Structure formats: C-alpha cells, structure tokens
C-alpha positions as CSV (number, residue, x, y, z in Angstrom):
1,M,26.7,1.5,-1.8
2,T,26.3,2.2,-6.1
3,T,25.8,5.2,-7.7
4,S,22.9,4.1,-9.5
5,T,19.8,6.2,-9.3
6,L,17.6,3.2,-8.9
7,A,17.0,1.7,-5.6
8,V,14.6,-1.1,-7.2
9,E,15.0,-2.8,-10.4
10,A,12.5,-5.3,-11.5
11,T,11.7,-7.1,-14.7
12,G,8.7,-9.7,-15.3
13,L,9.0,-10.8,-12.4
14,V,6.5,-14.3,-12.0
15,K,5.8,-16.0,-9.2
16,T,3.4,-19.4,-8.6
17,F,1.5,-21.3,-6.4
18,G,0.4,-24.5,-7.2
19,D,-1.7,-23.2,-10.5
20,Q,-2.3,-19.9,-9.7
21,R,0.2,-17.0,-10.8
22,A,0.2,-14.4,-7.6
23,V,2.8,-12.8,-9.3
24,D,2.1,-12.4,-13.3
25,G,5.2,-10.3,-15.0
26,I,5.6,-7.5,-13.0
27,D,8.0,-4.7,-13.6
28,L,9.1,-1.7,-11.1
29,Q,11.7,0.9,-11.0
30,V,11.7,2.8,-8.0
31,T,13.8,6.2,-8.0
32,A,16.4,6.4,-4.8
33,G,14.8,8.4,-2.2
34,T,11.6,8.2,-3.1
35,V,8.4,6.8,-1.4
36,Y,7.0,4.4,-4.0
37,G,3.5,3.0,-3.4
38,V,2.3,-0.3,-4.4
39,L,-1.9,-0.1,-4.7
40,G,-4.2,-3.0,-4.9
41,P,-6.3,-5.8,-2.9
42,N,-5.9,-8.5,-1.0
43,G,-4.4,-11.2,-3.2
44,A,-2.8,-8.9,-5.6
45,G,0.4,-10.0,-5.4
46,K,2.1,-7.0,-3.2
47,T,3.2,-9.3,-0.2
48,T,4.7,-11.4,-2.6
49,V,6.3,-9.1,-5.0
50,I,7.7,-7.5,-1.4
51,R,8.9,-10.6,-0.4
52,M,10.1,-12.0,-3.8
53,L,12.5,-8.9,-3.7
54,A,13.6,-8.8,-0.4
55,T,15.0,-12.4,-0.6
56,L,12.7,-14.2,1.2
57,L,10.8,-15.9,-1.8
58,K,12.3,-17.8,-4.7
59,L,11.8,-16.1,-8.4
60,D,10.4,-18.3,-10.9
61,G,10.5,-15.5,-13.5
62,G,12.4,-12.3,-14.0
63,S,15.4,-10.4,-12.5
64,A,15.4,-8.1,-9.7
65,R,18.2,-5.4,-8.7
66,I,18.3,-3.7,-5.5
67,F,21.3,-0.8,-5.8
68,G,22.6,-2.5,-8.3
69,H,23.2,-5.9,-6.3
70,D,21.1,-9.4,-8.3
71,V,18.6,-10.4,-5.6
72,V,19.1,-14.1,-6.2
73,K,22.9,-13.9,-7.4
74,E,24.2,-11.2,-4.6
75,P,21.4,-11.9,-1.2
76,Q,23.1,-11.2,1.3
77,I,24.5,-8.0,0.0
78,V,21.0,-7.3,-0.9
79,R,19.8,-8.0,2.5
80,Q,22.0,-5.5,4.3
81,L,21.0,-2.6,2.2
82,I,17.0,-3.1,3.3
83,G,14.7,-3.5,6.1
84,V,11.3,-5.1,6.0
85,T,8.2,-5.1,7.7
86,G,5.8,-7.4,7.1
87,Q,1.9,-7.0,8.1
88,Y,2.6,-9.4,10.7
89,A,4.8,-8.7,13.9
90,S,7.7,-10.6,14.3
91,V,8.6,-9.3,17.6
92,D,9.1,-12.4,20.7
93,E,6.1,-12.2,23.0
94,T,7.7,-12.9,26.2
95,L,10.0,-9.9,25.8
96,S,9.1,-6.8,26.7
97,A,9.0,-3.7,24.1
98,T,12.5,-2.7,25.3
99,E,14.2,-6.1,25.5
100,N,12.8,-7.1,22.2
101,L,14.5,-3.7,20.4
102,V,18.2,-4.4,22.1
103,V,18.1,-8.3,20.9
104,F,17.5,-7.1,18.0
105,A,19.8,-4.0,18.1
106,R,22.4,-6.8,19.6
107,L,22.2,-8.6,16.5
108,L,22.8,-5.9,14.0
109,G,26.1,-5.4,16.0
110,Y,24.9,-2.4,18.1
111,S,26.5,-2.6,21.3
112,G,25.2,-2.2,24.9
113,S,24.6,0.7,25.5
114,A,24.2,1.9,21.8
115,A,21.5,-0.8,21.8
116,R,19.6,0.5,24.7
117,K,20.0,4.6,23.6
118,K,18.9,3.5,19.7
119,S,15.7,1.4,21.1
120,G,14.9,4.1,23.6
121,E,14.9,6.5,20.9
122,L,12.3,4.5,18.5
123,L,10.0,3.6,21.4
124,E,9.7,7.5,21.9
125,E,9.4,8.1,18.4
126,F,6.1,5.4,18.3
127,G,5.0,6.2,21.1
128,L,5.4,3.2,23.7
129,T,7.6,4.2,26.2
130,E,5.0,4.1,28.7
131,A,4.6,0.9,27.6
132,A,8.4,-0.1,27.4
133,R,9.4,-2.4,30.2
134,K,5.3,-4.0,30.2
135,P,5.6,-7.9,28.6
136,L,3.7,-8.0,25.0
137,K,1.1,-10.1,25.9
138,N,-0.2,-6.8,27.6
139,F,-0.1,-5.1,24.2
140,S,-2.9,-4.0,21.7
141,G,-2.7,-5.3,18.0
142,G,-1.8,-1.4,17.2
143,M,1.4,-1.3,19.9
144,R,2.6,-4.8,18.6
145,R,2.7,-3.0,15.1
146,R,4.3,0.0,16.1
147,L,6.8,-1.6,18.1
148,D,7.5,-3.9,14.4
149,L,8.2,-0.8,12.6
150,A,10.4,0.4,15.6
151,A,12.5,-2.6,15.2
152,S,12.9,-2.3,11.1
153,L,14.3,0.9,11.3
154,L,17.4,-0.1,13.9
155,A,19.3,-0.6,11.0
156,S,18.8,3.0,9.2
157,P,18.5,1.0,5.8
158,P,19.2,2.5,2.5
159,L,15.3,0.9,1.4
160,I,12.8,-0.1,3.6
161,F,9.6,-2.6,2.4
162,L,6.6,-1.5,4.6
163,D,4.1,-4.0,3.6
164,E,0.9,-2.0,4.7
165,P,2.4,-0.7,7.7
166,T,-0.5,1.4,8.9
167,T,-3.5,-2.2,9.2
168,G,-4.7,-1.7,12.7
169,L,-3.5,1.3,13.7
170,D,-5.6,4.1,15.0
171,P,-6.2,7.8,13.1
172,R,-3.4,9.3,15.7
173,T,-1.1,6.9,15.2
174,R,-1.7,6.2,11.1
175,L,-0.3,10.0,11.0
176,Q,2.5,9.7,13.0
177,M,4.0,6.8,10.5
178,W,2.7,9.3,7.9
179,D,5.3,11.5,9.5
180,T,7.6,8.7,9.9
181,V,7.7,8.0,6.3
182,R,8.5,11.3,4.9
183,R,11.3,11.6,7.9
184,L,12.9,8.3,6.2
185,V,12.9,10.3,2.9
186,A,14.6,13.2,3.8
187,E,17.1,11.4,5.4
188,G,18.1,9.9,2.4
189,S,16.4,6.5,2.7
190,T,14.1,5.2,-0.2
191,V,10.7,3.3,1.0
192,V,8.6,0.7,-1.0
193,L,5.3,0.6,0.4
194,T,2.3,-1.5,0.1
195,T,-1.3,-0.4,0.9
196,Q,-5.0,-1.1,0.5
197,Y,-5.7,2.4,1.6
198,L,-6.3,5.2,-1.4
199,D,-5.8,8.0,0.7
200,E,-2.3,7.1,2.7
201,A,-0.8,5.9,-1.2
202,D,-2.2,9.3,-2.4
203,Q,-1.1,11.6,0.6
204,L,3.1,9.6,0.3
205,A,4.2,7.8,-2.9
206,D,6.0,9.6,-5.4
207,R,4.6,7.2,-7.7
208,I,2.0,4.7,-7.3
209,A,1.9,1.6,-9.1
210,V,-1.4,-0.5,-9.5
211,I,-1.4,-4.1,-9.3
212,D,-4.4,-6.1,-10.0
213,L,-4.6,-10.1,-10.4
214,G,-0.7,-10.0,-10.3
215,K,-0.1,-7.3,-12.7
216,V,0.6,-3.9,-12.7
217,V,-2.4,-2.4,-14.7
218,A,-1.2,0.9,-14.6
219,E,1.8,3.1,-13.3
220,G,2.4,7.3,-12.6
221,T,2.2,10.3,-9.7
222,A,-1.1,10.1,-8.3
223,D,-2.1,13.1,-10.4
224,E,-1.1,11.3,-14.2
225,L,-3.5,8.6,-12.8
226,K,-5.9,10.5,-11.8
227,A,-5.6,12.1,-15.2
228,S,-5.9,9.0,-16.7
229,V,-9.6,8.8,-15.6
230,G,-11.1,12.3,-17.0
231,S,-10.3,15.4,-15.7
232,S,-13.7,15.0,-13.1
233,S,-15.5,12.7,-10.9
234,L,-19.4,12.9,-11.1
235,H,-21.2,12.6,-7.6
236,V,-24.9,12.4,-7.0
237,T,-26.7,11.4,-4.0
238,L,-30.0,9.6,-3.8
239,K,-33.3,11.1,-2.5
240,D,-34.6,7.9,-2.8
241,V,-31.9,4.5,-1.6
242,A,-34.6,2.2,-3.2
243,D,-34.3,3.8,-6.4
244,L,-30.4,2.9,-6.3
245,D,-29.9,0.0,-9.2
246,R,-31.9,2.0,-11.4
247,A,-29.7,5.2,-10.8
248,A,-26.6,3.2,-11.2
249,A,-28.0,1.2,-14.2
250,A,-28.6,4.3,-15.9
251,L,-25.3,6.0,-15.0
252,S,-23.4,2.9,-16.3
253,R,-26.0,3.4,-19.3
254,V,-24.7,7.0,-19.9
255,L,-21.2,7.2,-19.1
256,G,-20.0,4.0,-19.3
257,W,-18.2,3.8,-16.3
258,T,-19.5,1.3,-13.3
259,P,-19.8,3.7,-10.3
260,V,-18.7,3.4,-6.9
261,V,-21.5,3.0,-4.6
262,S,-21.7,4.5,-1.3
263,G,-25.2,3.8,1.0
264,A,-27.4,6.4,-1.9
265,R,-24.2,8.1,-3.1
266,L,-23.4,7.4,-6.7
267,T,-19.5,8.2,-8.1
268,A,-18.1,7.5,-11.2
269,P,-15.6,9.1,-13.5
270,L,-16.3,11.7,-16.1
271,A,-14.9,11.9,-18.9
272,D,-17.1,14.0,-21.2
273,A,-19.1,17.0,-19.4
274,D,-21.8,17.1,-21.8
275,R,-23.3,13.3,-20.9
276,V,-24.1,14.8,-17.6
277,A,-27.4,16.4,-19.3
278,D,-28.5,13.0,-20.6
279,F,-27.8,11.2,-18.0
280,L,-30.1,13.7,-15.2
281,I,-32.7,13.8,-18.4
282,D,-32.7,9.9,-17.8
283,L,-33.4,10.4,-14.0
284,R,-35.7,12.6,-14.6
285,G,-37.6,10.2,-16.8
286,A,-37.1,7.3,-14.6
287,D,-38.9,9.7,-11.8
288,I,-35.9,9.2,-9.6
289,H,-34.8,12.3,-7.6
290,L,-31.4,13.3,-6.1
291,T,-30.6,15.5,-3.0
292,E,-27.2,16.6,-4.2
293,F,-25.3,16.9,-7.2
294,S,-21.5,17.5,-7.6
295,V,-18.7,17.7,-9.9
296,S,-15.0,17.4,-8.9
297,K,-12.0,15.9,-9.8
298,P,-11.6,12.4,-9.5
299,S,-10.0,10.2,-6.4
300,L,-7.4,7.2,-6.4
301,D,-10.9,5.0,-5.6
302,E,-12.4,6.3,-8.8
303,V,-9.1,5.6,-11.0
304,F,-8.8,2.1,-9.4
305,L,-12.2,0.7,-10.2
306,A,-11.5,2.4,-13.6
307,L,-8.3,0.1,-13.7
308,T,-9.9,-3.1,-12.6
309,G,-13.8,-2.5,-12.6
310,H,-13.7,-3.3,-9.1
311,G,-12.7,-1.2,-5.6
312,V,-9.6,-2.0,-3.5
313,E,-11.7,-3.7,-1.0
314,T,-12.4,-7.0,-1.8
315,D,-12.7,-10.4,-0.4
316,E,-10.1,-12.4,-2.7
317,I,-8.5,-14.5,-0.7
318,T,-4.8,-13.2,0.7
319,E,-1.3,-14.2,-0.2
320,E,-0.5,-15.7,2.6
321,Q,-3.4,-17.7,2.2
322,K,-2.4,-19.1,-1.5
323,E,0.9,-19.9,-0.1
324,V,-0.5,-22.2,2.6
325,A,-2.8,-24.0,0.2
326,A,0.3,-24.2,-1.6
C-alpha cells in the first residue's frame, strides 16, 4: 500500500446524465484512518461520486486516486483496496444469510473453513445469528441491509465506501452500525460515509463535505461548519400555529435567514444576537405570542439550510432515477 496519507484524492469530478450534470466539479481529499462524511439530499450527487471513486462509473471529467492509484488507469488495484456498500442489497435472495456470506468469502479467496468462521463472526456482530439459516425472502428490509453491510466487510479493505448505510435500519441497529464504523476506523480502516442524517454525520465524521446540486458547497469539521453560520441559533415556539407564516416572515426579514419550521417551532442561525430584540418587538407589534424562546449552538440542520436554502430531506429526483432516465 502506498505511504500516502490520503486515502482519496479527487479533483474536478464531473458526471453527466443526458443534459444533467449530476456531479459538477467536485474536489475531495480524505485522510487515511478517518471517517469522511458526504452530506446532502437525494439527487445531490452523493451516490454518483461514490460509484465514480469505486470504478463503477466512468468519469466524464476530472481525476481521482485511491491511496495514490488512479481509478481510471489502475482500476484493478483500486478494487483490491476498497469495499463498497450501496443503497440497495446485493445479496442473493435464494440463499440463506450464511450461504450468502460463505459464497462471497470463497470468491475473495477464503478456504471453506475460514469462510464459515468469518461469516459466523459477522453474522454475530450484526445480530443475525438466529436468522443465519433462514431464506432471505423471510428477512425484513433492515435485516437485508445488515447482511449487505456484513458482506462488504468480509475482505477487511483499507477503504470502505458506505452509501447511506443506516437507511431503513431501526434505531438500535443504527447505533450498532455507528459502533461498527468506529471499530473499523480504530482498526486502521478509512470510511467514506454518505448520509442524509445530520446527526449521523455529526456523530461519526471527522470531516464533512456538504454537497448540493452536484457541487461541494462547504467542507470542514462539524464544528467548523457550525461556526460558519454564526455562534448560536434562535429557537422560538408559537402559542398559535396560525401565526406561523407571519412569524417566519418577520424572522426572515429581521435576521436574514429563512427559518427551519417544525410544527409551531421556528429555528434559524443567529449571527447577531442584538437583532433578537428587534425580532421580538416585531412579534409584539403583530400580536404574535410565544410559549418558548431559547438560544443555543447551531446544529448541522441550520448549517445545511444556511448553505443551500433548503433542508436535507427533499423530494428531488434520486440519482438512480437520473441514470435510468438517461
């Protein structure tokens, strides 16, 4: 393996589907031995970037290296250095969980006994031991997801791409997956993690790239990204939800941010604490009453809203749909 400290070095990545630029000049640098989060809504370009870096999709522009190896010129070497878990299970539904893992392990060069041993260890780690011999047609979506994740770890690759790994998992299994990611990094692996979950990126990632409309709109640690939109956030809860539109308009006018709305609660980055008094005076003049008012440190939710103008969860077309359409 190369002595380079960069597990991933990508410059000017471009991918087009028809007239749409799904990836529009993305640069990424991922330090070996870290978790790198790629945060963005559906259709932002996250999955397309992962597939390009994993040699699964042709680059239309730019360049990328994995541990110093060019993904275009040295794809076979790159494939030996990576593991990929996509958004959809790659398991064989005609086989049991154990049979799936044993087949994958044998393809990777394990002996029969070593394949069975490693498969048993992974099934235990992902809480699938009791269902090991059941046909996959009886598995829930979350169980299939866990099996797919287990399969991606058979080779113990130095670089692991996890594309929205906890989608469809229950809260308990999601936390187990977080622990698995932390263990992998502690043992020397590098993880590139795409997610729509703000708390997931906050909990796991050493650095985060925020992607929107095929571009990196911000990059840094979670604390750096939060500091970029101000030192605090304003939270207000209205007494009457019917006042929501008027209160949101007042907040946007006075503070300069479109607030995040959840029920009767409004949240927005607060760059200038002195403006809070102006906002409260506006509410009093409009006869709008509050039941709760607080100021706290900003979250990644406010960061994303400030950077993109919308929340992470959107109704945009997915990248897979773009590819099918193309």
